[in-house]
N, CA, C and O atoms as a GROMACS GRO file, in nm:
protein
  272
    1MET      N    1  15.954  -5.705  -0.481
    1MET     CA    2  16.063  -5.619  -0.436
    1MET      C    3  16.061  -5.491  -0.520
    1MET      O    4  16.047  -5.497  -0.643
    2SER      N    5  16.074  -5.379  -0.456
    2SER     CA    6  16.069  -5.252  -0.527
    2SER      C    7  16.202  -5.224  -0.596
    2SER      O    8  16.306  -5.280  -0.560
    3LYS      N    9  16.199  -5.137  -0.694
    3LYS     CA   10  16.321  -5.098  -0.765
    3LYS      C   11  16.421  -5.033  -0.670
    3LYS      O   12  16.541  -5.056  -0.680
    4LYS      N   13  16.370  -4.953  -0.577
    4LYS     CA   14  16.458  -4.888  -0.479
    4LYS      C   15  16.533  -4.992  -0.397
    4LYS      O   16  16.653  -4.976  -0.373
    5LYS      N   17  16.465  -5.096  -0.354
    5LYS     CA   18  16.527  -5.202  -0.274
    5LYS      C   19  16.631  -5.277  -0.356
    5LYS      O   20  16.738  -5.311  -0.306
    6ILE      N   21  16.601  -5.302  -0.482
    6ILE     CA   22  16.696  -5.370  -0.570
    6ILE      C   23  16.823  -5.287  -0.584
    6ILE      O   24  16.934  -5.341  -0.577
    7ILE      N   25  16.807  -5.157  -0.605
    7ILE     CA   26  16.922  -5.067  -0.618
    7ILE      C   27  17.003  -5.065  -0.489
    7ILE      O   28  17.126  -5.076  -0.492
    8GLU      N   29  16.936  -5.050  -0.375
    8GLU     CA   30  17.004  -5.046  -0.245
    8GLU      C   31  17.083  -5.174  -0.220
    8GLU      O   32  17.199  -5.168  -0.178
    9GLU      N   33  17.023  -5.288  -0.245
    9GLU     CA   34  17.090  -5.416  -0.222
    9GLU      C   35  17.209  -5.434  -0.316
    9GLU      O   36  17.314  -5.483  -0.275
   10THR      N   37  17.192  -5.393  -0.440
   10THR     CA   38  17.301  -5.403  -0.538
   10THR      C   39  17.419  -5.316  -0.497
   10THR      O   40  17.533  -5.361  -0.500
   11VAL      N   41  17.392  -5.193  -0.457
   11VAL     CA   42  17.498  -5.102  -0.415
   11VAL      C   43  17.568  -5.155  -0.291
   11VAL      O   44  17.691  -5.153  -0.284
   12GLU      N   45  17.493  -5.202  -0.194
   12GLU     CA   46  17.553  -5.257  -0.072
   12GLU      C   47  17.643  -5.376  -0.103
   12GLU      O   48  17.752  -5.389  -0.047
   13THR      N   49  17.597  -5.462  -0.192
   13THR     CA   50  17.677  -5.578  -0.230
   13THR      C   51  17.805  -5.536  -0.300
   13THR      O   52  17.912  -5.590  -0.272
   14ILE      N   53  17.796  -5.440  -0.390
   14ILE     CA   54  17.914  -5.391  -0.461
   14ILE      C   55  18.014  -5.329  -0.364
   14ILE      O   56  18.134  -5.355  -0.373
   15VAL      N   57  17.965  -5.247  -0.272
   15VAL     CA   58  18.053  -5.184  -0.173
   15VAL      C   59  18.122  -5.290  -0.087
   15VAL      O   60  18.242  -5.282  -0.062
   16ASP      N   61  18.045  -5.388  -0.042
   16ASP     CA   62  18.104  -5.497   0.038
   16ASP      C   63  18.210  -5.572  -0.041
   16ASP      O   64  18.316  -5.605   0.012
   17ASN      N   65  18.182  -5.600  -0.168
   17ASN     CA   66  18.279  -5.671  -0.252
   17ASN      C   67  18.405  -5.589  -0.276
   17ASN      O   68  18.515  -5.643  -0.275
   18ILE      N   69  18.389  -5.459  -0.296
   18ILE     CA   70  18.505  -5.372  -0.314
   18ILE      C   71  18.592  -5.374  -0.189
   18ILE      O   72  18.714  -5.387  -0.197
   19GLU      N   73  18.529  -5.360  -0.075
   19GLU     CA   74  18.604  -5.359   0.051
   19GLU      C   75  18.676  -5.492   0.073
   19GLU      O   76  18.791  -5.494   0.117
   20GLU      N   77  18.609  -5.602   0.044
   20GLU     CA   78  18.671  -5.734   0.061
   20GLU      C   79  18.791  -5.750  -0.032
   20GLU      O   80  18.897  -5.797   0.011
   21LYS      N   81  18.776  -5.713  -0.158
   21LYS     CA   82  18.886  -5.724  -0.253
   21LYS      C   83  19.000  -5.629  -0.216
   21LYS      O   84  19.117  -5.665  -0.229
   22LEU      N   85  18.967  -5.510  -0.170
   22LEU     CA   86  19.069  -5.415  -0.128
   22LEU      C   87  19.156  -5.475  -0.018
   22LEU      O   88  19.279  -5.467  -0.025
   23VAL      N   89  19.095  -5.536   0.080
   23VAL     CA   90  19.170  -5.599   0.190
   23VAL      C   91  19.256  -5.713   0.135
   23VAL      O   92  19.372  -5.727   0.173
   24ASP      N   93  19.199  -5.794   0.046
   24ASP     CA   94  19.277  -5.902  -0.015
   24ASP      C   95  19.401  -5.847  -0.085
   24ASP      O   96  19.512  -5.898  -0.066
   25TYR      N   97  19.383  -5.743  -0.165
   25TYR     CA   98  19.495  -5.686  -0.240
   25TYR      C   99  19.594  -5.614  -0.150
   25TYR      O  100  19.714  -5.610  -0.178
   26MET      N  101  19.545  -5.555  -0.041
   26MET     CA  102  19.637  -5.490   0.052
   26MET      C  103  19.734  -5.593   0.111
   26MET      O  104  19.853  -5.566   0.123
   27PHE      N  105  19.682  -5.709   0.148
   27PHE     CA  106  19.770  -5.813   0.203
   27PHE      C  107  19.858  -5.875   0.094
   27PHE      O  108  19.973  -5.910   0.119
   28GLU      N  109  19.804  -5.888  -0.027
   28GLU     CA  110  19.880  -5.951  -0.135
   28GLU      C  111  19.991  -5.860  -0.187
   28GLU      O  112  20.103  -5.907  -0.208
   29TYR      N  113  19.962  -5.732  -0.209
   29TYR     CA  114  20.057  -5.642  -0.272
   29TYR      C  115  20.121  -5.542  -0.178
   29TYR      O  116  20.222  -5.480  -0.212
   30GLY      N  117  20.064  -5.524  -0.061
   30GLY     CA  118  20.117  -5.428   0.036
   30GLY      C  119  20.211  -5.494   0.133
   30GLY      O  120  20.238  -5.614   0.125
   31ASN      N  121  20.261  -5.415   0.223
   31ASN     CA  122  20.352  -5.465   0.326
   31ASN      C  123  20.280  -5.476   0.460
   31ASN      O  124  20.324  -5.421   0.561
   32TYR      N  125  20.169  -5.546   0.460
   32TYR     CA  126  20.088  -5.558   0.580
   32TYR      C  127  20.095  -5.702   0.630
   32TYR      O  128  20.082  -5.797   0.552
   33SER      N  129  20.115  -5.717   0.758
   33SER     CA  130  20.112  -5.850   0.816
   33SER      C  131  20.000  -5.861   0.920
   33SER      O  132  19.957  -5.971   0.954
   34ASP      N  133  19.956  -5.748   0.970
   34ASP     CA  134  19.849  -5.744   1.069
   34ASP      C  135  19.747  -5.637   1.031
   34ASP      O  136  19.776  -5.548   0.952
   35SER      N  137  19.630  -5.648   1.089
   35SER     CA  138  19.528  -5.545   1.073
   35SER      C  139  19.541  -5.448   1.189
   35SER      O  140  19.458  -5.448   1.281
   36ASP      N  141  19.644  -5.364   1.185
   36ASP     CA  142  19.668  -5.268   1.292
   36ASP      C  143  19.614  -5.131   1.253
   36ASP      O  144  19.546  -5.117   1.151
   37ASP      N  145  19.645  -5.030   1.333
   37ASP     CA  146  19.595  -4.895   1.307
   37ASP      C  147  19.640  -4.843   1.171
   37ASP      O  148  19.562  -4.780   1.099
   38ILE      N  149  19.765  -4.870   1.135
   38ILE     CA  150  19.817  -4.824   1.006
   38ILE      C  151  19.739  -4.890   0.892
   38ILE      O  152  19.703  -4.825   0.794
   39PHE      N  153  19.713  -5.018   0.907
   39PHE     CA  154  19.635  -5.091   0.806
   39PHE      C  155  19.499  -5.026   0.787
   39PHE      O  156  19.458  -5.001   0.673
   40TYR      N  157  19.429  -4.998   0.896
   40TYR     CA  158  19.295  -4.941   0.886
   40TYR      C  159  19.297  -4.798   0.832
   40TYR      O  160  19.205  -4.758   0.761
   41GLU      N  161  19.399  -4.721   0.866
   41GLU     CA  162  19.412  -4.586   0.810
   41GLU      C  163  19.436  -4.594   0.659
   41GLU      O  164  19.374  -4.521   0.582
   42ASP      N  165  19.526  -4.683   0.619
   42ASP     CA  166  19.553  -4.700   0.477
   42ASP      C  167  19.431  -4.754   0.403
   42ASP      O  168  19.402  -4.714   0.291
   43LYS      N  169  19.360  -4.846   0.467
   43LYS     CA  170  19.239  -4.903   0.406
   43LYS      C  171  19.136  -4.794   0.378
   43LYS      O  172  19.075  -4.792   0.271
   44GLU      N  173  19.117  -4.705   0.473
   44GLU     CA  174  19.022  -4.595   0.454
   44GLU      C  175  19.066  -4.506   0.339
   44GLU      O  176  18.984  -4.467   0.255
   45GLU      N  177  19.194  -4.472   0.336
   45GLU     CA  178  19.247  -4.387   0.229
   45GLU      C  179  19.235  -4.456   0.093
   45GLU      O  180  19.190  -4.396  -0.004
   46LEU      N  181  19.274  -4.582   0.088
   46LEU     CA  182  19.267  -4.656  -0.038
   46LEU      C  183  19.124  -4.676  -0.085
   46LEU      O  184  19.096  -4.668  -0.204
   47PHE      N  185  19.033  -4.701   0.008
   47PHE     CA  186  18.892  -4.717  -0.029
   47PHE      C  187  18.841  -4.589  -0.094
   47PHE      O  188  18.772  -4.594  -0.196
   48ASN      N  189  18.873  -4.475  -0.035
   48ASN     CA  190  18.831  -4.347  -0.094
   48ASN      C  191  18.889  -4.328  -0.233
   48ASN      O  192  18.821  -4.278  -0.322
   49GLU      N  193  19.015  -4.367  -0.252
   49GLU     CA  194  19.078  -4.356  -0.384
   49GLU      C  195  19.012  -4.449  -0.485
   49GLU      O  196  18.994  -4.412  -0.601
   50VAL      N  197  18.978  -4.568  -0.442
   50VAL     CA  198  18.909  -4.663  -0.531
   50VAL      C  199  18.774  -4.606  -0.574
   50VAL      O  200  18.738  -4.613  -0.691
   51VAL      N  201  18.701  -4.550  -0.481
   51VAL     CA  202  18.570  -4.491  -0.513
   51VAL      C  203  18.587  -4.375  -0.611
   51VAL      O  204  18.508  -4.362  -0.704
   52LYS      N  205  18.688  -4.290  -0.591
   52LYS     CA  206  18.714  -4.180  -0.684
   52LYS      C  207  18.744  -4.233  -0.824
   52LYS      O  208  18.693  -4.182  -0.923
   53GLU      N  209  18.828  -4.336  -0.831
   53GLU     CA  210  18.863  -4.394  -0.961
   53GLU      C  211  18.741  -4.456  -1.029
   53GLU      O  212  18.723  -4.440  -1.150
   54LEU      N  213  18.658  -4.525  -0.953
   54LEU     CA  214  18.536  -4.580  -1.009
   54LEU      C  215  18.445  -4.469  -1.061
   54LEU      O  216  18.387  -4.481  -1.170
   55ASN      N  217  18.432  -4.363  -0.985
   55ASN     CA  218  18.351  -4.249  -1.027
   55ASN      C  219  18.404  -4.191  -1.158
   55ASN      O  220  18.326  -4.163  -1.250
   56ASN      N  221  18.536  -4.173  -1.168
   56ASN     CA  222  18.595  -4.120  -1.291
   56ASN      C  223  18.566  -4.211  -1.410
   56ASN      O  224  18.532  -4.164  -1.519
   57ARG      N  225  18.578  -4.340  -1.389
   57ARG     CA  226  18.553  -4.435  -1.498
   57ARG      C  227  18.407  -4.438  -1.538
   57ARG      O  228  18.374  -4.449  -1.656
   58ILE      N  229  18.318  -4.427  -1.441
   58ILE     CA  230  18.175  -4.424  -1.472
   58ILE      C  231  18.142  -4.298  -1.551
   58ILE      O  232  18.066  -4.304  -1.648
   59ILE      N  233  18.197  -4.186  -1.511
   59ILE     CA  234  18.173  -4.061  -1.583
   59ILE      C  235  18.224  -4.073  -1.727
   59ILE      O  236  18.155  -4.032  -1.820
   60LYS      N  237  18.345  -4.128  -1.745
   60LYS     CA  238  18.399  -4.146  -1.880
   60LYS      C  239  18.311  -4.239  -1.961
   60LYS      O  240  18.285  -4.213  -2.079
   61TYR      N  241  18.265  -4.346  -1.900
   61TYR     CA  242  18.179  -4.442  -1.968
   61TYR      C  243  18.049  -4.376  -2.011
   61TYR      O  244  18.006  -4.392  -2.125
   62LYS      N  245  17.987  -4.301  -1.921
   62LYS     CA  246  17.861  -4.234  -1.953
   62LYS      C  247  17.882  -4.130  -2.062
   62LYS      O  248  17.800  -4.118  -2.152
   63THR      N  249  17.992  -4.055  -2.054
   63THR     CA  250  18.022  -3.953  -2.154
   63THR      C  251  18.044  -4.019  -2.290
   63THR      O  252  17.992  -3.972  -2.391
   64PHE      N  253  18.122  -4.127  -2.293
   64PHE     CA  254  18.150  -4.199  -2.416
   64PHE      C  255  18.021  -4.251  -2.478
   64PHE      O  256  18.000  -4.237  -2.598
   65ASN      N  257  17.935  -4.309  -2.397
   65ASN     CA  258  17.810  -4.365  -2.450
   65ASN      C  259  17.714  -4.258  -2.496
   65ASN      O  260  17.633  -4.281  -2.586
   66ASN      N  261  17.722  -4.140  -2.438
   66ASN     CA  262  17.634  -4.031  -2.482
   66ASN      C  263  17.678  -3.974  -2.616
   66ASN      O  264  17.597  -3.916  -2.688
   67ILE      N  265  17.805  -3.990  -2.650
   67ILE     CA  266  17.856  -3.939  -2.777
   67ILE      C  267  17.811  -4.028  -2.891
   67ILE      O  268  17.780  -3.980  -3.000
   68ILE      N  269  17.806  -4.158  -2.865
   68ILE     CA  270  17.774  -4.253  -2.972
   68ILE      C  271  17.626  -4.249  -3.006
   68ILE      O  272  17.581  -4.323  -3.093
   0.00000   0.00000   0.00000
């Protein structure tokens, strides 16, 4: 298996896991009872926010490690 394939599969798995957990938490902590249009609109918005937060944390982590 090539390194590119390993990276692609890892990223796909992480994205799938994030989406699955997001849905779990939306039902657990949100006011959702059905997967209706509002749910899917909120899911898209929340997914984008999660990705932004992950990006910010990765940047901070990389910056922190480059200082040490």
